[in-house]
N, C-alpha and C positions, 0 to 999 in steps of 0.2 A: 241730564245724563251725560255721562263721558265716557267716550270710546278708550277701553282699556288698553294698555301696551300687550303686545303679543309676547308670551314665555320665549326668550332665546332656546332655552332647551326643549320646546314642545316639538313632538315629532309631527310629521305630515299627517294632518286630521284627517285628510282626504285618501289618505293609502287605502284604507279598508273599505271604500265605497267603490264596488263593481259597476255600476250603470248611474248615469247621470242624465235624467230627462227635464228639460225646461216645459214649462207651460205658458205658452203666448197669446196673446190677442190684441188685435189693432185697437180695438173698442173695448171701452169699459160696460160693465153690466151686462156683460154677455155670459156670466157663469164660469170665470175661468179658475177661480178659487173654489167653486163647488167641484168643477172637474176635477182639479187636482188634489182635492181632500179625497173625494169617492174613489178615483183611481188609485189612490196610496192606500186607501182601504181594501180594495180589489187585489190588489198585490200582496197583501198582508194576507188576506182570505187565503190566496193561493201558496203560502206558506212562507213567503218572502219575508225578510227584513227591511222596514221602509224608513227613510226620513224625510220629512217636510222641511223645507227651508223657504220661510216666506219674506222675500225680498220686495213687496209692495210696500213701501216705507212709509208710504202716506196714506195707506187706507188697509192695514192688515186684518185678515179676517179668519185667517187660522185658529188663533186661540179660540174664538167663540164658538166656530165650527164643530171644535171638540171639547168644549167646556171646560176650558183650563184659563180661562182669563183669570188674572190674578195670581196666577202660580209665579214663583220667583225662578230667575234663571241663576245657578250657583257658578263659581269657578272653581277649577283644579288645576293643578300645576300645567297641564297641557293644554287649558284653555275654558271655554264656555261648555258646561255639561247641558246638554238638551232636556226640554220637558218631556216626559212620557206619560201620555193618558192611559194607559194600558197596563196591567200589573205584570205581564210577562217582558214589558219592555221591547216588543217587536215593533213598535211605531213611535219614532223620535222626531219633535217639534223643534224648530226655533223660527221667532218672529221678534221684530221690534215690539210687537204688542207685549211682551212679557217685561221689557226694559222702560215702559213707560210709567211715571208714578201714578197716572191715573187713564182711565180705558178713554177719557174724552180728549186726553192732551194731543194738541196737533204737532206733526212734524214740521218745523220750516227751517228747512235746510236748503242751502245751495248746493249746486251740483256735486265740489269737490268732497264735501262732508258726507253726502249720500254715496259716492263712489267708494271712499274710504270704509263706510260703514259694512256695504257690499263685500269688501275685500275682506274685512274682518270677518264677517259671518262666514265666509267661503273657508277662511283660512283657519279659524279660531274656534270653532265649533267641535267638540270632541264626539264624532259620530260613532266612533268603534267601527265594528264590521256591520255594513250595510249592503243589502243585494241592490237597492235602489235608492238614489236621492231626486226627489220631486224637487224642482224649483218652481215656486209660483211668484211670477214677475208681474209688475205693473201693467196696464195696457200702453201700447204705442211702441215708439222705438227711440226712445231717449237714452241719456247718458248712461241709466241706470241698466237697460240692457245691454249696452257696447260693456260696461264694466263685468257684468256678469258672464259674458261671452268671452272675454278677455281674460277673466280669471279660473274659468274651468276649462278651457280650451288644453290646458296643459293634461287634464285627465281623460282627454277624447271622450265628451259626451255622446250619447247615442244619438242625442238629436233633440227635436221640438216638435212638441204636438200644439198645432193651432187650434183656437177655438172659436167659433162664431156660431152666431145665430142666423136663422134663415133670409132676414130681410137683406136688401140690396146694399143699404148705409153701411152695414156691420161687415158682409162680404167684402164691399170696397176698402174697407180699413184692413181687413186680414190679408187682401192682396198685397197692400203695402209690407206688410209683415213677412209675407213669403218674399219679398224682394229684399227685404233686411236679413234674412237667412241667407239668401244668396249672395248677398255682397260680403255677409261676414263670414261665409262658406261653413254655416252650422246646416248639419243635416236635418231635413224635415222627414219626420215619423209619420206623418198623417195629418189630415184636418178632421175636425170634430164638429157636427152640427148639433149644438145645445138648442134647447127649447124647441126642438122640431115637434110640434103638435102637442097637444093638452090630452093626458090621460083621466077618463073621467072615474072619479073613485067608486063609482058604483057599478057600472058595467064595464068598466076596464077599456071602452073604446078610446081611438086615440083621434082627436079630430085637429087637424091644422088651422090652429088659431091665425098663424101667421102665415107664409109663404112656405114653400118646401121646397129643397132639393137646390139651395144657393150654394151649401157646401161642398155638394158633390159635385155640382159644374165647376167650381173652383180648382178643387183638387184635379180634376179630369184637364182642366185649362192649364196648370202649370206641372201636370203629370207627376203629382205626389198621391200617395196612399188615401184614399177614403176612409177614415177608422169607424164612420157610422153615425147614426143620429141619436142622440138622448132626447127623450120627450120632457114637457114639463109634466110634473108629479106632484101634487099635494102632499103626499106621504115624504119625498124627499124635501120640500120644504120647511115642512114640519119638523123632520128629525134635525135640520141644519139649526132652526131656530130654538131647539132643544139639547144641542149637543150630543144627538144620537146617531149611533154608526148605521146609516142607512142601509147599504148593502148587506150589512150581517140582519137586520131587523126585518127587510123587506127583500129577500133574495129571489123571490119568484115576480116581482115589479116588473115591467115594461123598462124602467130606468135603468135599473139595478142590472138587469140581464144586457140591457146594452154597453154599460160602464165595464161590465164582466167580459165580453168580446172584446172592448178595447185594451183590458187587462191582458188579455191572452196574447193579442198580436204583438204588444211590445214586449211579453216574455219570450215570445216566439223568436222576434228580432233580436233580442237580446242574446238568446241562446245561439242564434245563426253566427252573432259576432263572436262569441266565446268560442265556436267551434273555428271560425276562422283564425283566430288570434293564436289556438294551439296547434294549428294545422301546418 
């Protein structure tokens, strides 16, 4: 898998992107990619045109979540054409998973090559006109995160959504992620507490399997918005495994409604930013 050279005549492929939102987590396995995918679907459901850039180079999940594994990425004079899982092309995807010869291939790269790949993803994907670009990042605060922040800074990103689970170990790692955002001067849109309780598929009662409230307490401690709790939902798990659109298929579920509220908060923040820019 070779990195293709950037076309000299290519226009700025990010110029049509109105809002950039990074999805971060200090801990792996907290459902960051799940939140990124469902948030993008909720924004699309609200009438927006959305893109997802999966820069989790060693663990790309987005292709499977949208049932587009095996799809090829084509090149045009301006760069790479994203994969569209919907007929009306209101949702665009780009992931290293589309560039691997086989789904089980491992990306064994050192930092400089990873950083070059991220830079190429941000500069060479022909997104066209997008209302929102959701960037799904790997866990931690590594070279990849610094590279993402440095390469999107010129496009004035809206900020980052931090995902945690209720347990103290995960909350502690997200605390470091908040520190990373402060050091890199990346605005924080808020904290989501994912897997916050289990929704019974029979009676829809929510039971706190883990602890509860860690994400909200962390948000209060750092004086950043708390965006809400997203519970464990078997329907969400099944939708991800089957590549279905959960928020479309189960709009009345507790998890879908929680994600919808997060999307509305981000939309309101985006509208406020647009009003400030035009005033």
